[in-house]
PyMOL CGO cylinders between C-alpha atoms (Angstrom):
from pymol import cmd
from pymol.cgo import CYLINDER

trace = [
    CYLINDER, 0.00, 0.00, 0.00, 1.33, 3.44, -0.95, 0.3, 1, 1, 1, 1, 1, 1,
    CYLINDER, 1.33, 3.44, -0.95, 1.85, 6.03, 1.79, 0.3, 1, 1, 1, 1, 1, 1,
    CYLINDER, 1.85, 6.03, 1.79, -0.29, 9.13, 1.30, 0.3, 1, 1, 1, 1, 1, 1,
    CYLINDER, -0.29, 9.13, 1.30, 1.23, 12.59, 1.71, 0.3, 1, 1, 1, 1, 1, 1,
    CYLINDER, 1.23, 12.59, 1.71, -0.57, 14.46, 4.51, 0.3, 1, 1, 1, 1, 1, 1,
    CYLINDER, -0.57, 14.46, 4.51, 0.41, 18.12, 4.85, 0.3, 1, 1, 1, 1, 1, 1,
    CYLINDER, 0.41, 18.12, 4.85, -0.71, 20.78, 7.33, 0.3, 1, 1, 1, 1, 1, 1,
    CYLINDER, -0.71, 20.78, 7.33, -2.13, 23.95, 5.73, 0.3, 1, 1, 1, 1, 1, 1,
    CYLINDER, -2.13, 23.95, 5.73, -4.12, 25.74, 8.42, 0.3, 1, 1, 1, 1, 1, 1,
    CYLINDER, -4.12, 25.74, 8.42, -6.35, 25.66, 11.45, 0.3, 1, 1, 1, 1, 1, 1,
    CYLINDER, -6.35, 25.66, 11.45, -9.96, 26.28, 12.39, 0.3, 1, 1, 1, 1, 1, 1,
    CYLINDER, -9.96, 26.28, 12.39, -10.07, 28.30, 15.61, 0.3, 1, 1, 1, 1, 1, 1,
    CYLINDER, -10.07, 28.30, 15.61, -13.34, 28.32, 17.51, 0.3, 1, 1, 1, 1, 1, 1,
    CYLINDER, -13.34, 28.32, 17.51, -13.86, 31.72, 19.15, 0.3, 1, 1, 1, 1, 1, 1,
    CYLINDER, -13.86, 31.72, 19.15, -16.39, 32.23, 21.94, 0.3, 1, 1, 1, 1, 1, 1,
    CYLINDER, -16.39, 32.23, 21.94, -17.77, 35.74, 21.64, 0.3, 1, 1, 1, 1, 1, 1,
    CYLINDER, -17.77, 35.74, 21.64, -21.21, 37.41, 21.61, 0.3, 1, 1, 1, 1, 1, 1,
    CYLINDER, -21.21, 37.41, 21.61, -20.70, 38.99, 18.18, 0.3, 1, 1, 1, 1, 1, 1,
    CYLINDER, -20.70, 38.99, 18.18, -18.68, 38.20, 15.09, 0.3, 1, 1, 1, 1, 1, 1,
    CYLINDER, -18.68, 38.20, 15.09, -14.99, 38.64, 16.04, 0.3, 1, 1, 1, 1, 1, 1,
    CYLINDER, -14.99, 38.64, 16.04, -12.89, 41.28, 14.28, 0.3, 1, 1, 1, 1, 1, 1,
    CYLINDER, -12.89, 41.28, 14.28, -9.86, 39.06, 13.72, 0.3, 1, 1, 1, 1, 1, 1,
    CYLINDER, -9.86, 39.06, 13.72, -6.62, 39.92, 11.94, 0.3, 1, 1, 1, 1, 1, 1,
    CYLINDER, -6.62, 39.92, 11.94, -7.01, 38.94, 8.27, 0.3, 1, 1, 1, 1, 1, 1,
    CYLINDER, -7.01, 38.94, 8.27, -3.37, 37.88, 7.96, 0.3, 1, 1, 1, 1, 1, 1,
    CYLINDER, -3.37, 37.88, 7.96, -0.80, 36.43, 10.33, 0.3, 1, 1, 1, 1, 1, 1,
    CYLINDER, -0.80, 36.43, 10.33, 2.50, 35.02, 9.11, 0.3, 1, 1, 1, 1, 1, 1,
    CYLINDER, 2.50, 35.02, 9.11, 1.73, 32.54, 6.32, 0.3, 1, 1, 1, 1, 1, 1,
    CYLINDER, 1.73, 32.54, 6.32, -1.98, 32.44, 7.22, 0.3, 1, 1, 1, 1, 1, 1,
    CYLINDER, -1.98, 32.44, 7.22, -4.93, 34.28, 5.70, 0.3, 1, 1, 1, 1, 1, 1,
    CYLINDER, -4.93, 34.28, 5.70, -8.35, 34.43, 7.35, 0.3, 1, 1, 1, 1, 1, 1,
    CYLINDER, -8.35, 34.43, 7.35, -10.45, 32.62, 4.73, 0.3, 1, 1, 1, 1, 1, 1,
    CYLINDER, -10.45, 32.62, 4.73, -13.79, 32.47, 6.47, 0.3, 1, 1, 1, 1, 1, 1,
    CYLINDER, -13.79, 32.47, 6.47, -15.80, 32.79, 9.63, 0.3, 1, 1, 1, 1, 1, 1,
    CYLINDER, -15.80, 32.79, 9.63, -18.83, 30.58, 10.03, 0.3, 1, 1, 1, 1, 1, 1,
    CYLINDER, -18.83, 30.58, 10.03, -21.57, 30.27, 12.59, 0.3, 1, 1, 1, 1, 1, 1,
    CYLINDER, -21.57, 30.27, 12.59, -23.73, 27.14, 12.85, 0.3, 1, 1, 1, 1, 1, 1,
    CYLINDER, -23.73, 27.14, 12.85, -22.06, 25.90, 9.66, 0.3, 1, 1, 1, 1, 1, 1,
    CYLINDER, -22.06, 25.90, 9.66, -23.02, 28.95, 7.60, 0.3, 1, 1, 1, 1, 1, 1,
    CYLINDER, -23.02, 28.95, 7.60, -20.39, 31.35, 6.23, 0.3, 1, 1, 1, 1, 1, 1,
    CYLINDER, -20.39, 31.35, 6.23, -20.75, 34.86, 7.68, 0.3, 1, 1, 1, 1, 1, 1,
    CYLINDER, -20.75, 34.86, 7.68, -17.33, 36.23, 6.55, 0.3, 1, 1, 1, 1, 1, 1,
    CYLINDER, -17.33, 36.23, 6.55, -16.48, 37.28, 3.96, 0.3, 1, 1, 1, 1, 1, 1,
    CYLINDER, -16.48, 37.28, 3.96, -19.91, 38.75, 3.32, 0.3, 1, 1, 1, 1, 1, 1,
    CYLINDER, -19.91, 38.75, 3.32, -22.54, 39.16, 2.51, 0.3, 1, 1, 1, 1, 1, 1,
    CYLINDER, -22.54, 39.16, 2.51, -23.77, 37.21, 5.53, 0.3, 1, 1, 1, 1, 1, 1,
    CYLINDER, -23.77, 37.21, 5.53, -27.26, 35.76, 5.42, 0.3, 1, 1, 1, 1, 1, 1,
    CYLINDER, -27.26, 35.76, 5.42, -29.98, 36.99, 7.77, 0.3, 1, 1, 1, 1, 1, 1,
    CYLINDER, -29.98, 36.99, 7.77, -29.77, 34.60, 10.72, 0.3, 1, 1, 1, 1, 1, 1,
    CYLINDER, -29.77, 34.60, 10.72, -29.53, 34.47, 14.48, 0.3, 1, 1, 1, 1, 1, 1,
    CYLINDER, -29.53, 34.47, 14.48, -25.90, 33.97, 15.45, 0.3, 1, 1, 1, 1, 1, 1,
    CYLINDER, -25.90, 33.97, 15.45, -24.68, 31.86, 18.33, 0.3, 1, 1, 1, 1, 1, 1,
    CYLINDER, -24.68, 31.86, 18.33, -21.73, 32.89, 20.52, 0.3, 1, 1, 1, 1, 1, 1,
    CYLINDER, -21.73, 32.89, 20.52, -19.37, 30.35, 18.95, 0.3, 1, 1, 1, 1, 1, 1,
    CYLINDER, -19.37, 30.35, 18.95, -17.59, 31.18, 15.67, 0.3, 1, 1, 1, 1, 1, 1,
    CYLINDER, -17.59, 31.18, 15.67, -15.41, 28.92, 13.53, 0.3, 1, 1, 1, 1, 1, 1,
    CYLINDER, -15.41, 28.92, 13.53, -12.57, 31.03, 12.12, 0.3, 1, 1, 1, 1, 1, 1,
    CYLINDER, -12.57, 31.03, 12.12, -10.50, 29.42, 9.35, 0.3, 1, 1, 1, 1, 1, 1,
    CYLINDER, -10.50, 29.42, 9.35, -6.89, 30.43, 8.85, 0.3, 1, 1, 1, 1, 1, 1,
    CYLINDER, -6.89, 30.43, 8.85, -5.33, 28.83, 5.79, 0.3, 1, 1, 1, 1, 1, 1,
    CYLINDER, -5.33, 28.83, 5.79, -2.03, 28.87, 3.92, 0.3, 1, 1, 1, 1, 1, 1,
    CYLINDER, -2.03, 28.87, 3.92, -1.50, 27.73, 0.33, 0.3, 1, 1, 1, 1, 1, 1,
    CYLINDER, -1.50, 27.73, 0.33, 1.91, 26.42, 1.40, 0.3, 1, 1, 1, 1, 1, 1,
    CYLINDER, 1.91, 26.42, 1.40, 2.58, 23.80, 4.05, 0.3, 1, 1, 1, 1, 1, 1,
    CYLINDER, 2.58, 23.80, 4.05, 2.90, 25.15, 7.61, 0.3, 1, 1, 1, 1, 1, 1,
    CYLINDER, 2.90, 25.15, 7.61, 4.31, 23.74, 10.83, 0.3, 1, 1, 1, 1, 1, 1,
    CYLINDER, 4.31, 23.74, 10.83, 2.80, 23.04, 14.23, 0.3, 1, 1, 1, 1, 1, 1,
    CYLINDER, 2.80, 23.04, 14.23, 4.99, 25.88, 15.57, 0.3, 1, 1, 1, 1, 1, 1,
    CYLINDER, 4.99, 25.88, 15.57, 3.38, 28.35, 13.15, 0.3, 1, 1, 1, 1, 1, 1,
    CYLINDER, 3.38, 28.35, 13.15, -0.10, 27.21, 14.20, 0.3, 1, 1, 1, 1, 1, 1,
    CYLINDER, -0.10, 27.21, 14.20, 0.89, 27.65, 17.86, 0.3, 1, 1, 1, 1, 1, 1,
    CYLINDER, 0.89, 27.65, 17.86, 2.22, 31.16, 17.13, 0.3, 1, 1, 1, 1, 1, 1,
    CYLINDER, 2.22, 31.16, 17.13, -1.12, 32.10, 15.55, 0.3, 1, 1, 1, 1, 1, 1,
    CYLINDER, -1.12, 32.10, 15.55, -3.08, 30.77, 18.54, 0.3, 1, 1, 1, 1, 1, 1,
    CYLINDER, -3.08, 30.77, 18.54, -0.76, 32.58, 20.95, 0.3, 1, 1, 1, 1, 1, 1,
    CYLINDER, -0.76, 32.58, 20.95, -1.18, 35.85, 19.03, 0.3, 1, 1, 1, 1, 1, 1,
    CYLINDER, -1.18, 35.85, 19.03, -5.00, 35.54, 19.08, 0.3, 1, 1, 1, 1, 1, 1,
    CYLINDER, -5.00, 35.54, 19.08, -4.91, 34.81, 22.81, 0.3, 1, 1, 1, 1, 1, 1,
    CYLINDER, -4.91, 34.81, 22.81, -2.66, 37.83, 23.46, 0.3, 1, 1, 1, 1, 1, 1,
    CYLINDER, -2.66, 37.83, 23.46, -5.12, 40.00, 21.49, 0.3, 1, 1, 1, 1, 1, 1,
    CYLINDER, -5.12, 40.00, 21.49, -7.86, 38.97, 23.93, 0.3, 1, 1, 1, 1, 1, 1,
    CYLINDER, -7.86, 38.97, 23.93, -9.75, 36.43, 21.83, 0.3, 1, 1, 1, 1, 1, 1,
    CYLINDER, -9.75, 36.43, 21.83, -11.20, 33.57, 23.85, 0.3, 1, 1, 1, 1, 1, 1,
    CYLINDER, -11.20, 33.57, 23.85, -10.85, 30.35, 21.90, 0.3, 1, 1, 1, 1, 1, 1,
    CYLINDER, -10.85, 30.35, 21.90, -12.37, 27.06, 22.96, 0.3, 1, 1, 1, 1, 1, 1,
    CYLINDER, -12.37, 27.06, 22.96, -10.81, 24.57, 20.56, 0.3, 1, 1, 1, 1, 1, 1,
    CYLINDER, -10.81, 24.57, 20.56, -8.84, 24.23, 17.35, 0.3, 1, 1, 1, 1, 1, 1,
    CYLINDER, -8.84, 24.23, 17.35, -8.88, 21.81, 14.45, 0.3, 1, 1, 1, 1, 1, 1,
    CYLINDER, -8.88, 21.81, 14.45, -5.85, 21.46, 12.20, 0.3, 1, 1, 1, 1, 1, 1,
    CYLINDER, -5.85, 21.46, 12.20, -6.51, 21.50, 8.45, 0.3, 1, 1, 1, 1, 1, 1,
    CYLINDER, -6.51, 21.50, 8.45, -4.70, 18.89, 6.39, 0.3, 1, 1, 1, 1, 1, 1,
    CYLINDER, -4.70, 18.89, 6.39, -4.45, 18.07, 2.73, 0.3, 1, 1, 1, 1, 1, 1,
    CYLINDER, -4.45, 18.07, 2.73, -3.90, 14.49, 1.62, 0.3, 1, 1, 1, 1, 1, 1,
    CYLINDER, -3.90, 14.49, 1.62, -2.09, 14.21, -1.69, 0.3, 1, 1, 1, 1, 1, 1,
    CYLINDER, -2.09, 14.21, -1.69, -3.01, 17.85, -2.37, 0.3, 1, 1, 1, 1, 1, 1,
    CYLINDER, -3.01, 17.85, -2.37, -6.76, 17.40, -1.71, 0.3, 1, 1, 1, 1, 1, 1,
    CYLINDER, -6.76, 17.40, -1.71, -8.50, 19.15, 1.20, 0.3, 1, 1, 1, 1, 1, 1,
    CYLINDER, -8.50, 19.15, 1.20, -9.27, 16.67, 4.00, 0.3, 1, 1, 1, 1, 1, 1,
    CYLINDER, -9.27, 16.67, 4.00, -11.65, 19.04, 5.82, 0.3, 1, 1, 1, 1, 1, 1,
    CYLINDER, -11.65, 19.04, 5.82, -15.21, 20.24, 5.33, 0.3, 1, 1, 1, 1, 1, 1,
    CYLINDER, -15.21, 20.24, 5.33, -16.39, 23.46, 3.74, 0.3, 1, 1, 1, 1, 1, 1,
    CYLINDER, -16.39, 23.46, 3.74, -19.14, 25.70, 5.18, 0.3, 1, 1, 1, 1, 1, 1,
    CYLINDER, -19.14, 25.70, 5.18, -22.53, 26.18, 3.53, 0.3, 1, 1, 1, 1, 1, 1,
]
cmd.load_cgo(trace, "trace")
C-alpha cells in the first residue's frame, strides 16, 4: 500500500464571543479565509440573515505547508489580542486534496 502525503495547511479556531470577532485577516503565512456560525459562512460577506450563536469557527489557511509551531504562534497571538478560543482543528491536505469540510 502506498503512503499518502498528509500536509498541514491551516487551522480552524473556535472563538467564543457574543458577536462576530474582528480578527486579523493575515498572520505570518496564514490568511483568514472564512468565519462561520452554525455551519453557515458569515465572513467574507454578505452574511445571510440569521440568528448567530456565541461560537464562531474562524478558518486560517495557507497555500503552502505550515508547521505546528506556526499554528501555535497564531493561537498565541490571538490569545494575546484577547480572543477567547475554545478549541482548534488542524486543516490537512492528503495528496493535495482538502481533507476538511467546507461551510454552507
